Backbone as CSV, one residue per row, in Angstrom:
resi,resn,N_x,N_y,N_z,CA_x,CA_y,CA_z,C_x,C_y,C_z
1,UNK,100.931,-71.359,-34.229,100.633,-72.420,-35.144,99.050,-71.348,-35.485
2,UNK,98.651,-71.062,-37.229,97.519,-70.651,-37.469,96.803,-71.853,-38.476
3,UNK,95.810,-71.663,-37.671,94.868,-72.670,-38.200,94.887,-72.805,-39.234
4,UNK,95.313,-71.796,-39.860,95.412,-72.192,-42.106,96.442,-72.480,-42.345
5,UNK,97.049,-72.906,-41.523,98.623,-73.640,-42.131,98.994,-75.135,-41.391
6,UNK,97.784,-75.057,-40.620,98.197,-76.337,-39.650,98.132,-77.713,-39.785
7,UNK,98.296,-78.706,-40.375,98.610,-79.999,-40.973,97.412,-80.715,-39.762
8,UNK,98.052,-80.555,-38.514,96.988,-80.980,-37.007,96.692,-80.116,-36.055
9,UNK,95.827,-80.867,-35.501,95.325,-79.817,-34.375,94.779,-81.237,-33.418
10,UNK,95.705,-81.418,-32.446,95.329,-81.983,-30.642,95.808,-83.256,-31.570
11,UNK,96.606,-84.045,-32.448,96.983,-84.938,-33.322,95.735,-85.061,-34.244
12,UNK,94.820,-84.603,-34.631,93.806,-85.092,-35.764,93.605,-84.273,-36.546
13,UNK,94.189,-84.280,-38.169,94.597,-84.096,-39.713,93.346,-82.700,-39.286
14,UNK,93.979,-82.094,-39.888,93.215,-80.622,-40.181,92.681,-80.480,-41.928
15,UNK,91.776,-80.495,-42.180,90.683,-80.429,-44.016,90.211,-79.059,-43.846
16,UNK,90.439,-78.383,-44.806,89.668,-77.363,-45.119,89.156,-77.773,-46.648
17,UNK,87.775,-77.200,-46.709,86.887,-77.764,-47.601,85.800,-76.538,-48.323
18,UNK,85.815,-76.132,-49.530,85.177,-75.341,-50.572,84.342,-76.249,-51.056
19,UNK,82.890,-76.185,-51.113,82.017,-76.748,-51.574,81.063,-75.864,-52.678
20,UNK,81.050,-76.238,-54.186,80.281,-75.726,-55.094,79.036,-76.636,-55.312
21,UNK,78.138,-75.966,-55.564,76.666,-76.623,-55.839,76.135,-76.250,-57.122
22,UNK,75.753,-76.732,-57.961,74.760,-76.850,-59.322,74.169,-77.353,-59.079
23,UNK,72.723,-77.974,-60.455,72.203,-79.341,-60.550,71.981,-79.740,-61.890
24,UNK,71.337,-80.626,-62.495,71.658,-81.519,-63.497,70.105,-81.876,-63.849
25,UNK,69.775,-82.096,-64.793,68.629,-82.652,-65.220,68.670,-83.711,-66.260
26,UNK,68.163,-84.801,-65.964,68.385,-86.152,-67.053,67.246,-87.226,-66.818
27,UNK,67.331,-87.680,-67.920,65.768,-88.886,-68.165,66.918,-90.341,-67.821
28,UNK,66.536,-91.376,-67.418,67.126,-92.483,-67.472,66.628,-93.909,-67.387
29,UNK,66.299,-95.134,-67.418,65.986,-95.687,-67.063,67.207,-97.216,-66.321
30,UNK,66.357,-98.143,-65.791,66.801,-99.012,-65.162,66.984,-100.816,-65.263
31,UNK,67.854,-101.426,-64.975,68.059,-102.720,-65.792,67.851,-104.110,-64.938
32,UNK,66.726,-104.476,-64.349,66.559,-105.143,-62.885,65.538,-105.260,-62.325
33,UNK,65.351,-106.533,-61.819,63.833,-106.109,-61.004,63.633,-105.268,-59.512
34,UNK,65.400,-104.893,-59.351,65.031,-104.382,-58.191,64.373,-103.437,-57.802
35,UNK,64.806,-102.748,-59.256,64.369,-101.195,-59.404,62.497,-100.984,-59.621
36,UNK,62.354,-101.811,-60.163,60.746,-101.896,-60.120,59.870,-101.297,-61.256
37,UNK,59.325,-100.198,-60.594,58.737,-99.196,-61.554,59.982,-98.031,-62.353
38,UNK,61.614,-98.041,-61.491,62.574,-97.085,-62.345,62.597,-97.645,-63.458
39,UNK,62.604,-99.152,-63.757,62.727,-99.481,-64.935,62.352,-99.148,-66.218
40,UNK,61.040,-98.297,-66.319,60.715,-96.987,-67.327,61.111,-95.986,-67.123
41,UNK,61.609,-95.814,-68.692,62.602,-94.249,-68.782,61.493,-93.466,-67.509
42,UNK,61.948,-92.640,-67.355,62.243,-90.923,-66.064,63.020,-90.571,-65.831
43,UNK,62.709,-89.471,-65.410,63.519,-88.327,-65.108,63.929,-87.874,-64.164
44,UNK,64.891,-87.090,-63.513,65.404,-86.893,-62.429,66.096,-85.673,-62.740
45,UNK,65.410,-85.036,-61.674,66.735,-83.416,-61.077,67.372,-83.762,-60.172
46,UNK,68.987,-83.159,-60.289,69.509,-83.601,-59.282,70.755,-82.416,-58.672
47,UNK,70.451,-82.216,-57.421,71.248,-80.988,-56.863,72.768,-81.572,-57.193
48,UNK,73.933,-81.623,-56.777,75.172,-81.898,-57.223,75.542,-80.792,-56.142
49,UNK,76.720,-81.027,-55.568,77.559,-80.853,-54.261,79.109,-81.074,-54.753
50,UNK,80.170,-80.485,-54.805,81.618,-81.176,-55.095,82.280,-80.081,-53.850
51,UNK,82.294,-80.797,-53.179,83.852,-80.598,-51.961,84.918,-80.621,-52.225
52,UNK,85.673,-79.577,-52.586,87.214,-79.694,-52.589,88.190,-79.668,-51.007
53,UNK,89.094,-80.445,-50.923,90.007,-80.413,-49.764,91.121,-80.447,-49.646
54,UNK,91.593,-79.271,-49.143,93.345,-79.543,-48.757,93.535,-79.293,-47.219
55,UNK,94.573,-79.644,-47.141,95.299,-79.841,-45.715,95.476,-78.501,-45.478
56,UNK,95.792,-77.560,-46.147,95.549,-75.944,-45.715,95.894,-75.387,-47.261
57,UNK,95.249,-74.154,-46.050,94.841,-72.963,-47.548,95.949,-72.002,-48.165
58,UNK,95.980,-71.777,-49.230,97.100,-70.961,-49.759,97.321,-69.513,-49.051
59,UNK,98.447,-69.186,-50.059,99.173,-67.903,-49.402,97.665,-66.936,-49.379
60,UNK,96.544,-67.201,-50.640,95.755,-66.421,-50.015,94.516,-66.389,-49.472
61,UNK,94.423,-67.637,-48.697,94.081,-67.961,-48.007,92.493,-68.905,-48.349
62,UNK,92.882,-69.060,-49.540,91.892,-70.425,-50.471,92.046,-71.901,-50.058
63,UNK,91.205,-72.274,-50.387,91.157,-73.688,-51.112,91.785,-73.949,-52.325
64,UNK,90.464,-73.654,-53.135,90.758,-73.127,-54.827,89.651,-72.159,-55.487
65,UNK,90.236,-71.755,-56.351,89.496,-70.463,-56.918,87.791,-71.141,-56.794
66,UNK,87.192,-70.504,-56.059,85.510,-70.675,-56.299,85.080,-70.895,-57.482
67,UNK,85.203,-69.500,-58.820,84.866,-69.684,-59.760,85.193,-70.563,-60.538
68,UNK,86.555,-70.893,-60.282,87.087,-71.831,-61.322,86.670,-73.452,-61.278
69,UNK,86.051,-73.624,-59.668,85.410,-74.862,-59.013,84.218,-75.028,-59.787
70,UNK,83.486,-74.263,-59.853,81.720,-73.476,-60.404,82.012,-74.172,-62.038
71,UNK,82.365,-73.318,-62.616,82.712,-73.378,-63.742,83.480,-75.371,-64.169
72,UNK,84.173,-75.407,-63.268,84.342,-77.056,-64.184,83.392,-77.636,-63.379
73,UNK,82.788,-77.349,-62.289,81.443,-78.576,-61.858,80.278,-78.368,-63.284
74,UNK,80.289,-77.240,-63.450,79.061,-76.914,-65.011,79.475,-77.510,-66.055
75,UNK,80.976,-77.348,-66.563,81.493,-78.258,-67.573,81.147,-79.748,-67.605
76,UNK,81.945,-80.339,-66.523,81.028,-81.876,-65.691,79.914,-81.718,-66.324
77,UNK,78.639,-81.623,-65.408,77.353,-81.570,-65.699,77.250,-81.779,-67.198
78,UNK,77.801,-80.674,-68.129,76.991,-80.162,-69.474,77.575,-81.165,-70.388
79,UNK,78.145,-82.507,-69.587,78.756,-83.182,-70.526,77.214,-84.617,-70.835
80,UNK,76.435,-83.923,-69.565,74.827,-85.105,-69.837,74.074,-84.348,-69.488
81,UNK,73.620,-83.079,-68.968,72.650,-82.419,-68.548,71.856,-82.703,-69.755
82,UNK,70.089,-82.471,-69.594,69.138,-82.617,-70.424,69.043,-83.813,-71.155
83,UNK,69.754,-84.501,-70.563,70.235,-86.379,-72.209,69.288,-87.455,-71.244
84,UNK,69.074,-88.062,-72.153,68.886,-89.459,-71.876,69.990,-90.356,-71.565
85,UNK,70.003,-90.595,-70.568,71.275,-91.523,-70.509,72.185,-92.925,-70.953
86,UNK,70.178,-92.922,-71.363,70.539,-94.553,-71.867,71.010,-94.788,-73.192
87,UNK,71.520,-93.820,-73.782,71.760,-93.583,-75.083,73.309,-92.731,-75.135
88,UNK,73.073,-92.230,-74.402,75.071,-91.841,-74.418,75.779,-92.950,-74.246
89,UNK,76.960,-93.060,-75.317,77.665,-94.177,-75.642,78.490,-94.098,-74.476
90,UNK,78.876,-93.325,-73.186,79.480,-93.456,-71.776,79.124,-94.116,-71.073
91,UNK,77.882,-94.359,-71.344,76.661,-95.210,-70.033,76.474,-96.518,-70.473
92,UNK,76.591,-96.649,-71.780,76.644,-98.048,-72.420,76.482,-99.160,-71.189
93,UNK,75.405,-99.968,-71.172,75.626,-101.403,-70.459,75.267,-101.279,-68.650
94,UNK,75.340,-99.655,-68.812,75.256,-99.501,-66.719,74.100,-98.791,-65.915
95,UNK,73.854,-99.064,-64.835,72.892,-98.535,-64.764,72.859,-96.901,-63.789
96,UNK,72.411,-96.020,-64.441,72.714,-94.771,-64.304,72.764,-94.756,-62.911
97,UNK,72.426,-95.055,-62.035,71.731,-95.067,-60.485,72.763,-93.963,-59.715
98,UNK,71.813,-92.872,-59.193,72.506,-91.938,-58.082,74.068,-91.701,-57.758
99,UNK,74.394,-93.403,-57.211,75.970,-93.704,-56.550,76.697,-93.479,-57.689
100,UNK,75.990,-94.279,-59.045,77.250,-94.294,-60.052,77.465,-92.937,-60.456
101,UNK,76.357,-92.065,-60.459,76.962,-90.319,-61.743,77.628,-90.054,-60.273
102,UNK,77.475,-90.246,-59.398,78.233,-89.294,-58.108,79.866,-89.854,-58.624
103,UNK,79.559,-91.327,-59.102,81.166,-91.654,-58.889,81.780,-90.992,-60.171
104,UNK,80.842,-90.719,-61.274,81.245,-90.317,-62.557,81.326,-88.861,-62.640
105,UNK,80.593,-88.225,-61.933,81.330,-86.739,-61.754,82.469,-86.446,-60.953
106,UNK,82.670,-87.080,-60.006,84.073,-87.037,-59.274,85.120,-87.601,-60.180
107,UNK,84.957,-88.369,-61.373,85.869,-88.949,-61.710,86.365,-87.684,-63.493
108,UNK,84.721,-87.119,-63.689,85.366,-85.639,-64.473,86.157,-84.751,-63.824
109,UNK,85.863,-84.020,-62.504,86.300,-83.341,-62.040,87.592,-83.701,-61.439
110,UNK,87.945,-84.463,-61.027,89.671,-85.328,-60.866,90.296,-84.951,-62.168
111,UNK,89.194,-85.340,-62.706,90.571,-85.006,-64.743,90.901,-83.823,-64.739
112,UNK,89.596,-82.494,-64.114,90.024,-81.035,-64.653,91.192,-80.721,-63.581
113,UNK,91.019,-81.721,-62.487,92.333,-80.895,-61.890,93.591,-81.249,-61.920
114,UNK,93.914,-82.297,-62.134,94.801,-82.854,-62.727,95.493,-82.242,-63.829
115,UNK,94.713,-81.876,-64.514,94.777,-80.723,-66.024,95.189,-79.705,-65.864
116,UNK,94.954,-78.761,-64.391,95.111,-77.762,-64.014,94.280,-76.996,-64.201
117,UNK,92.697,-77.448,-64.636,91.858,-76.486,-64.802,91.283,-75.427,-64.164
118,UNK,91.480,-76.017,-62.779,91.429,-75.169,-61.424,92.615,-74.408,-61.022
119,UNK,93.128,-74.064,-61.961,94.617,-73.146,-61.728,95.263,-73.763,-60.627
120,UNK,96.380,-73.336,-59.870,97.609,-73.448,-59.364,96.959,-73.991,-57.897
121,UNK,95.868,-74.112,-56.824,95.324,-74.668,-56.181,94.608,-75.790,-56.123
122,UNK,94.158,-75.758,-57.160,93.549,-77.089,-57.843,94.914,-78.234,-57.540
123,UNK,95.781,-78.023,-57.900,97.104,-78.966,-57.772,97.211,-79.196,-56.157
124,UNK,96.745,-78.754,-55.391,97.174,-78.768,-53.993,95.760,-80.048,-53.137
125,UNK,94.614,-80.093,-54.199,93.310,-80.792,-53.701,93.587,-81.906,-53.017
126,UNK,93.748,-82.873,-52.385,94.038,-84.025,-52.038,92.507,-84.767,-52.062
127,UNK,91.735,-84.313,-52.056,90.368,-84.805,-51.771,88.956,-84.435,-52.172
128,UNK,88.030,-85.405,-52.468,87.123,-85.066,-53.511,85.903,-85.397,-53.270
129,UNK,85.103,-84.710,-52.745,83.901,-85.264,-52.271,82.194,-84.965,-53.124
130,UNK,81.482,-85.551,-54.191,80.768,-85.241,-54.660,79.665,-86.034,-54.361
131,UNK,78.939,-85.656,-53.967,77.112,-85.351,-53.528,76.229,-85.241,-54.868
132,UNK,74.902,-85.868,-54.830,73.664,-85.748,-55.538,72.658,-86.019,-54.786
133,UNK,71.818,-85.078,-54.833,70.443,-85.040,-54.335,69.713,-85.240,-55.257
134,UNK,68.492,-86.860,-54.976,67.634,-86.938,-55.840,66.057,-86.373,-55.112
135,UNK,66.488,-85.989,-53.908,64.909,-85.375,-53.624,66.035,-84.372,-52.111
136,UNK,65.195,-84.153,-51.493,64.841,-83.971,-49.922,65.095,-84.852,-49.201
137,UNK,65.007,-86.159,-49.766,64.849,-87.357,-48.614,65.671,-88.179,-49.044
138,UNK,66.612,-87.787,-50.060,67.292,-89.005,-50.823,68.605,-88.736,-51.304
139,UNK,70.175,-89.261,-50.836,70.766,-88.532,-51.842,72.169,-89.703,-51.859
140,UNK,73.151,-89.548,-52.591,74.617,-90.493,-52.898,75.863,-89.917,-52.639
141,UNK,76.736,-89.661,-52.592,77.923,-89.533,-52.757,78.981,-90.272,-52.983
142,UNK,80.082,-89.705,-53.731,81.194,-90.612,-53.940,82.416,-89.508,-53.603
143,UNK,83.647,-90.379,-52.587,84.167,-89.832,-52.166,85.808,-90.447,-52.373
144,UNK,86.408,-89.638,-52.499,87.958,-90.369,-52.682,89.335,-89.665,-52.867
145,UNK,90.148,-89.430,-52.699,91.593,-89.154,-53.181,91.615,-88.691,-54.311
146,UNK,92.363,-87.310,-54.485,92.559,-86.692,-55.897,93.996,-87.435,-56.742
147,UNK,94.999,-87.976,-55.779,95.894,-88.781,-56.376,95.695,-89.783,-57.280
């Protein structure tokens, strides 16, 4: 049995993944005393990682087309890059925490997968993890199924 097509090895499910990275710059503020000085308008630059997961590689040995994955991550980030999140309607009334934004990017990438924008390989993706690093010391992620 080839590792590239296995669904289990010694009883453990196999998962192949491909991760693409980019970054986004935003401004925002938070509501609530728990946020202390971050209640004031401030900026953040997030390093963003999107990890696409499949049970087996396709006939070409790929998870998904890396170029399409990078383009769709960039498209998702362009929807709020260099913006003040406090004034964007899609974030109205929300604290745009790192955790919340990881889930938001996940949602945008799942939509891209379902719409076929990552090609035929994208239809095979079963899991997706989006990680936002706000510094080398702190990050948050959202992970879930694509179905």
